[in-house]
C-alpha positions in Angstrom: -9.5 22.4 -20.5 -12.9 21.9 -22.1 -15.6 21.3 -19.4 -18.8 19.4 -19.8 -21.7 20.2 -17.3 -23.1 17.3 -15.5 -26.7 17.2 -14.1 -26.7 18.1 -10.3 -28.8 14.9 -9.8 -27.7 11.8 -11.6 -30.8 10.3 -13.4 -30.0 6.9 -11.8 -30.6 8.3 -8.4 -34.1 9.0 -9.1 -35.0 5.4 -9.5 -36.6 3.9 -6.4 -35.3 0.9 -4.7 -37.4 -2.4 -4.4 -37.1 -3.6 -0.8 -39.7 -6.3 -0.9 -43.2 -7.0 -2.1 -44.5 -3.6 -3.2 -42.4 -1.7 -0.8 -40.1 1.0 -2.4 -37.5 3.3 -0.9 -35.7 6.4 -2.4 -32.0 6.1 -2.8 -31.5 9.9 -2.3 -32.4 10.0 1.4 -29.7 11.8 3.5 -27.8 9.8 6.2 -25.8 11.4 8.8 -23.3 8.6 8.7 -22.8 6.2 5.9 -20.1 4.3 4.1 -19.2 7.3 1.9 -18.8 9.4 4.9 -16.3 7.0 6.6 -14.5 6.5 3.4 -14.1 10.3 2.9 -13.0 10.6 6.6 -10.4 7.9 6.1 -8.9 9.5 3.0 -8.3 12.8 5.0 -6.7 10.8 7.8 -4.5 9.0 5.2 -3.1 12.0 3.5 -3.2 14.8 6.1 -1.3 12.7 8.8 2.3 11.6 7.8 2.6 7.9 7.2 5.0 7.5 10.1 2.5 8.6 12.9 0.7 5.7 14.5 -1.5 5.2 17.5 0.9 4.5 20.5 1.5 0.9 21.4 0.8 -0.3 17.7 2.6 -1.1 14.6 2.5 0.6 11.3 -1.1 -0.9 10.9 -1.9 1.5 13.8 -2.2 4.4 11.4 -5.7 6.3 12.1 -6.7 5.6 8.6 -5.9 2.0 8.7 -7.7 1.5 12.0 -10.8 3.2 10.4 -10.5 0.6 7.5 -10.5 -2.1 10.1 -13.6 -0.5 11.5 -15.4 -0.7 8.1 -14.3 -4.5 7.7 -15.8 -5.2 11.2 -18.9 -3.1 10.1 -19.4 -5.2 7.1 -19.0 -8.4 8.7 -21.5 -7.5 11.4 -24.2 -6.3 9.1 -24.1 -9.9 7.4 -26.1 -11.1 10.6 -29.1 -8.9 9.7 -30.7 -9.5 6.3 -32.2 -5.9 6.4 -28.8 -4.4 6.4 -27.3 -6.4 3.5 -27.4 -5.2 -0.1 -29.6 -7.3 -2.4 -27.9 -9.1 -5.3 -24.4 -10.3 -6.2 -21.2 -8.3 -6.1 -18.2 -10.0 -7.9 -15.7 -8.0 -5.9 -16.9 -10.3 -2.8 -15.8 -13.4 -4.6 -12.7 -11.9 -5.9 -11.6 -10.9 -2.2 -12.6 -14.4 -0.9 -10.1 -15.9 -3.4 -7.6 -13.7 -2.4 -8.1 -14.4 1.3 -8.0 -18.0 0.8 -4.6 -17.7 -1.0 -3.3 -15.5 1.9 -4.6 -18.0 4.7 -3.1 -21.1 2.7 0.4 -19.3 2.5 0.0 -18.2 6.2 -0.5 -21.9 7.3 2.3 -23.1 4.9 4.6 -20.7 6.4 4.2 -21.8 10.1 4.5 -25.3 9.0 7.8 -24.5 7.4 9.0 -22.8 10.7 9.3 -19.0 11.0 11.7 -16.6 12.7 10.2 -14.2 15.3 10.3 -11.3 12.8 8.7 -13.4 10.0 5.9 -14.5 12.3 5.1 -11.1 13.5 5.2 -9.8 9.8 2.7 -12.7 8.8 0.6 -11.6 11.6 0.7 -7.9 10.4 0.0 -8.9 6.8 -3.3 -10.5 8.0 -4.4 -7.4 9.8 -3.4 -5.3 6.7 -5.5 -7.7 4.5 -8.4 -7.3 6.8 -8.2 -3.3 6.6 -7.7 -3.6 2.7 -10.8 -5.8 2.5 -12.8 -3.5 4.7 -12.4 -0.5 2.2 -13.0 -2.6 -0.9 -16.2 -3.8 0.6 -17.2 -0.5 2.0 -17.0 1.1 -1.3 -18.5 -1.8 -3.5 -21.4 -2.5 -1.1 -21.7 0.6 1.1 -21.8 3.5 -1.4 -25.6 3.8 -2.1 -25.9 6.0 -5.1 -24.0 8.3 -7.7 -24.3 11.2 -5.7 -22.4 9.6 -2.7 -20.0 8.1 -5.3 -19.2 11.6 -6.5 -18.6 12.8 -3.0 -15.9 10.0 -2.4 -14.3 11.2 -5.7 -14.0 14.6 -4.5 -12.7 13.6 -1.1 -9.9 11.5 -2.9 -9.0 14.4 -5.3 -8.6 17.0 -2.6 -6.8 14.6 -0.3 -4.3 13.9 -3.2 -3.9 17.4 -4.0 -3.1 18.1 -0.5 -0.2 15.5 -0.7 1.0 17.1 -4.0 1.0 20.5 -2.4 3.2 19.3 0.6 5.5 17.7 -1.9 5.8 20.7 -4.0 6.5 22.9 -1.0 9.4 20.5 -0.1 10.8 20.7 -3.4 10.6 24.6 -3.6 12.1 24.9 0.0 14.4 21.9 -0.2 13.4 20.9 3.3 11.1 18.2 5.0 7.9 20.2 6.1 6.0 17.1 7.3 7.8 17.7 10.7 5.3 20.4 11.3 2.4 18.1 10.6 3.1 16.0 13.8 -0.3 15.2 15.6 -0.3 15.3 19.4 -1.1 11.8 20.8 0.4 10.0 17.9 3.7 8.3 18.1 6.4 8.3 15.4 7.5 5.0 13.9 10.7 5.6 12.1 11.8 8.8 10.5 10.3 10.7 7.5 11.9 9.7 4.1 14.9 12.3 3.6 14.9 14.5 0.6 16.8 12.3 -1.8 19.2 13.9 -4.4 18.6 12.4 -8.0 20.4 13.9 -10.9 19.7 17.7 -10.8 16.8 17.5 -8.5 15.4 16.3 -5.0 13.0 13.6 -4.8 10.0 14.3 -2.2 7.7 11.9 -0.5 5.2 14.3 1.1 3.2 12.5 3.8 3.8 9.1 2.2 6.5 6.6 2.9 8.4 6.5 -0.4 8.9 8.7 -3.3 7.4 6.0 -5.8 4.5 5.6 -3.5 3.6 9.4 -3.6 4.0 9.1 -7.5 1.7 6.3 -7.7 -1.0 7.7 -5.3 -1.1 11.1 -7.4 -1.1 9.2 -10.7 -4.0 7.1 -9.5 -6.0 10.3 -8.3 -5.3 12.4 -11.6 -7.9 10.5 -13.7 -10.5 11.3 -11.2 -9.4 15.0 -10.8 -9.7 15.3 -14.7 -13.1 13.7 -14.5 -14.5 16.1 -11.9 -12.8 19.2 -13.6 -14.8 18.2 -16.7 -18.2 17.1 -15.2 -18.6 19.1 -11.9 -21.9 20.6 -11.9 -21.0 24.3 -11.6 -18.4 26.4 -13.2 -17.0 27.4 -9.8 -16.6 23.6 -8.9 -14.9 22.8 -12.1 -12.3 25.7 -11.6 -11.4 24.6 -8.2 -11.1 21.0 -9.1 -9.0 22.2 -12.2 -6.5 23.7 -9.6 -6.5 20.5 -7.7 -5.6 18.5 -10.9 -2.8 20.9 -11.7 -1.5 20.5 -8.2 -1.6 16.7 -8.6 -0.1 16.7 -12.2 2.6 19.1 -11.0 3.3 16.7 -8.0 4.0 13.6 -10.0 7.2 14.8 -11.6 8.5 16.3 -8.3 8.9 12.7 -7.1 11.4 12.2 -10.0 10.0 8.8 -10.6 9.5 6.8 -13.8 6.6 5.0 -12.2 4.4 8.1 -12.0 5.2 9.3 -15.5 4.5 6.0 -17.2 1.2 5.7 -15.0 0.2 9.1 -16.4 0.7 7.7 -19.8 -1.5 4.7 -19.1 -4.2 7.0 -17.8 -4.0 9.1 -21.0 -4.3 6.0 -23.2 -7.5 4.9 -21.4 -9.2 8.5 -21.3 -8.1 10.1 -24.5 -10.4 8.2 -26.7 -13.3 9.8 -24.9 -11.8 13.2 -25.3 -12.6 15.7 -28.0 -9.5 16.9 -30.1 -9.5 20.3 -28.2 -9.4 18.6 -24.9 -6.6 16.3 -25.9 -4.7 19.3 -27.3 -5.3 21.3 -23.9 -4.2 18.3 -22.0 -0.9 18.1 -23.8 -0.4 21.8 -23.6 -1.1 21.8 -19.8 1.6 19.0 -19.4 4.2 20.8 -21.4 3.5 24.0 -19.4 3.8 22.2 -16.0 7.2 20.7 -17.2 8.3 23.9 -18.4 7.5 25.7 -15.2 9.5 22.9 -13.2 12.2 23.1 -15.5 12.4 26.9 -15.3 12.5 26.7 -11.5 15.3 24.0 -11.6 17.1 24.1 -14.9 18.6 20.7 -14.4 15.3 19.1 -13.5 14.2 18.6 -17.2 17.5 17.0 -17.9 17.1 14.6 -15.0 13.7 13.5 -16.4 15.0 13.0 -19.6 17.9 10.8 -18.4 15.5 8.5 -16.7 14.1 7.3 -20.0 17.3 7.5 -22.0 20.0 5.9 -19.8 18.5 2.6 -18.6 21.7 0.8 -18.6 23.4 3.2 -16.3 20.6 3.6 -13.8 21.3 1.7 -10.6 17.4 1.7 -9.7 17.0 -0.6 -12.6 20.2 -2.7 -12.5 19.6 -3.5 -8.8 16.3 -4.9 -9.5 17.3 -7.1 -12.5 20.2 -8.3 -10.4 17.8 -9.8 -7.9 16.1 -12.2 -10.4 18.4 -15.1 -9.7 18.0 -14.8 -5.9 14.1 -14.8 -6.4 14.4 -17.7 -8.7 16.5 -19.6 -6.1 13.9 -19.3 -3.3 10.8 -19.6 -5.3 11.9 -22.9 -6.6 11.9 -24.1 -3.1 8.2 -23.3 -2.4 6.6 -22.7 -5.7 2.8 -23.2 -5.1 2.1 -21.5 -1.7 5.3 -19.8 -1.1 7.6 -19.3 2.1 4.5 -17.8 4.1 2.3 -14.9 3.8 4.3 -11.6 4.6 7.6 -13.5 5.5 9.8 -11.7 3.0 10.8 -8.9 5.4 13.4 -6.5 4.4 15.8 -5.7 5.9 16.2 -9.3 7.0 16.1 -10.1 3.2 16.8 -7.9 0.3 14.5 -5.4 -0.9 12.8 -6.5 -4.1 11.1 -3.3 -5.3 8.5 -5.6 -7.0 5.2 -6.7 -5.6 4.7 -9.6 -8.0 8.1 -11.0 -7.0 7.3 -10.5 -3.5 4.0 -12.2 -3.9 5.6 -15.1 -5.7 8.1 -15.7 -2.8 5.5 -15.1 0.0 2.3 -16.8 -1.6 3.6 -18.7 -4.6 1.8 -19.4 -7.8 -1.5 -19.5 -5.9 -0.9 -16.1 -4.6 0.1 -14.4 -7.8 -3.0 -16.0 -9.6 -5.2 -14.5 -6.6 -3.7 -11.2 -6.8 -3.9 -11.0 -10.6 -7.6 -12.1 -10.2 -8.3 -9.3 -7.9 -7.1 -6.8 -10.4 -8.4 -8.4 -13.5 -12.0 -9.0 -12.1 -12.1 -5.2 -10.9 -10.8 -4.2 -14.5 -13.6 -6.5 -16.0 -16.3 -4.8 -13.8 -15.2 -1.4 -14.8 -15.2 -2.4 -18.5 -18.6 -3.8 -18.2 -19.8 -0.5 -16.5 -18.1 1.4 -19.3 -20.0 -0.7 -22.0 -23.4 -0.3 -20.1 -23.2 3.4 -19.3 -25.4 5.8 -21.2 -24.1 9.1 -20.5 -20.6 10.7 -21.3 -19.9 11.4 -17.6 -20.6 7.7 -16.6 -18.4 6.3 -19.4 -15.6 8.7 -18.5 -15.4 7.7 -14.8 -15.6 4.1 -15.7 -12.8 4.6 -18.1 -10.8 6.3 -15.3 -11.3 3.3 -13.0 -10.0 1.1 -15.9 -6.9 3.2 -15.9 -6.4 2.8 -12.2 -6.4 -1.1 -12.5 -3.8 -1.0 -15.3 -1.8 1.4 -13.3 -2.0 -0.9 -10.2 -0.9 -3.9 -12.3 2.1 -1.8 -13.7 3.0 -0.2 -10.3 3.3 -3.6 -8.8 6.3 -4.3 -11.0 8.1 -1.2 -9.9 8.0 -1.4 -6.1 6.5 -3.4 -3.2 3.2 -1.5 -3.7 1.1 -3.4 -1.1 3.7 -3.0 1.7 3.0 0.6 1.5 -0.2 1.5 3.3 -1.1 4.8 1.6 -0.9 3.3 -1.9 -2.3 -0.1 -0.8 -5.4 1.8 0.6 -5.6 3.8 -2.4 -5.7 0.6 -4.6 -8.4 -0.9 -2.2 -10.5 2.3 -2.8 -10.4 1.9 -6.6 -11.1 -1.9 -6.3 -14.3 -1.1 -4.4 -15.4 1.8 -6.7 -15.1 -0.6 -9.7 -17.6 -2.9 -7.8 -19.8 0.2 -7.1 -20.0 1.3 -10.9 -20.7 -2.3 -12.0 -23.6 -2.3 -9.5 -25.0 1.1 -10.5 -25.0 0.1 -14.1 -26.4 -3.3 -13.9 -29.3 -4.1 -16.1 -31.3 -5.7 -13.6 -32.9 -2.8 -11.5 -33.0 -4.6 -8.1 -29.3 -5.0 -8.4 -28.8 -1.5 -9.9 -30.8 0.3 -7.1 -29.9 -2.0 -4.3 -29.9 -0.5 -0.8 -30.3 -1.5 2.8 -33.7 -1.4 4.3 -32.7 0.8 7.3 
């Protein structure tokens, strides 16, 4: 893979921040605890601890990583009471989240007016807590990451966390056994069992520390563009080589899930990044993909045939036909409450059928208003990343913005293949990318007071 050396210090980080009057502050000051540190810690907790492990006495929102996201949400709300702790200038992601919250609350109220079962009411309350955690990470990334250096540190944490997930999955595939049972943390309770290794064609699907095989593929596909970015633009040769290893692990972990979702997501990523690559890099990337598939096929000869069948035998695939057979059911319930839906989070499997489609689940729970709000969340983040791509002046900045563009397109596609926001590991990953889109928009803004915005203390 062709590498491009980045400057150790981003030129934008050398710009001073105007606090007030004639008072300026360096943006490169070191802080023992900041948003980037909390986000990095959260990513480690999210990926190193199996998804089924929760704080005793809580539900699935009691995962340590989700609790830390709730802390970030509370932190962001509390600092709004002190003007010296609030970033100067606008942040479109705040407005996108506000619209999303209004749709969630409107459907929440509509659900209770309709009348809910005990399970539906509990699930509706759980969805509000999950939305708060989701929002905490979006806001911490969009408003809390102070400069490009701290931005890079979050990307590194994300890539290495995803590489760990991929490594666990590859070990499971090689040994044909669940290894997450050895990652149980004392003091945490188990909520349910780990996803079993699932036979599909000539291979075994693995889920690593996530809750589902598709979830693992989606998380890894979202991390892959950042792994490629850091493998190209890390400051030293040693760092680039280490990240390249992480990128290979992530890339190999995606087909190990035997999921169309991950493979199509990689193609979406390639379409976004390849226009910025040289022909040599495109050739090396294609060669690396073929080599990884060759190794996996050599290890399990029936593996390649299984992957090929997924894209050539649609009509005989029950995972596709079962989804399309639910459309009539969705239409029936959607017609009853089309605008605000049945109530936030109230379509609760197994009380109701699994839909394997977040857009359909949102249509039933939150109606047309909810679909529009969720689409706006993705589209606004996508627009911010595109604006940052247009404003960026260095190849490194352009490349990371293109990577963020790909994550939003992937998120919109993935939402049509499984209930993406019901799975905390992937939903948290999406929240991170939304916040990072807001961060690069801020870092590349033409107004210096917004571009260099930081807090006073």
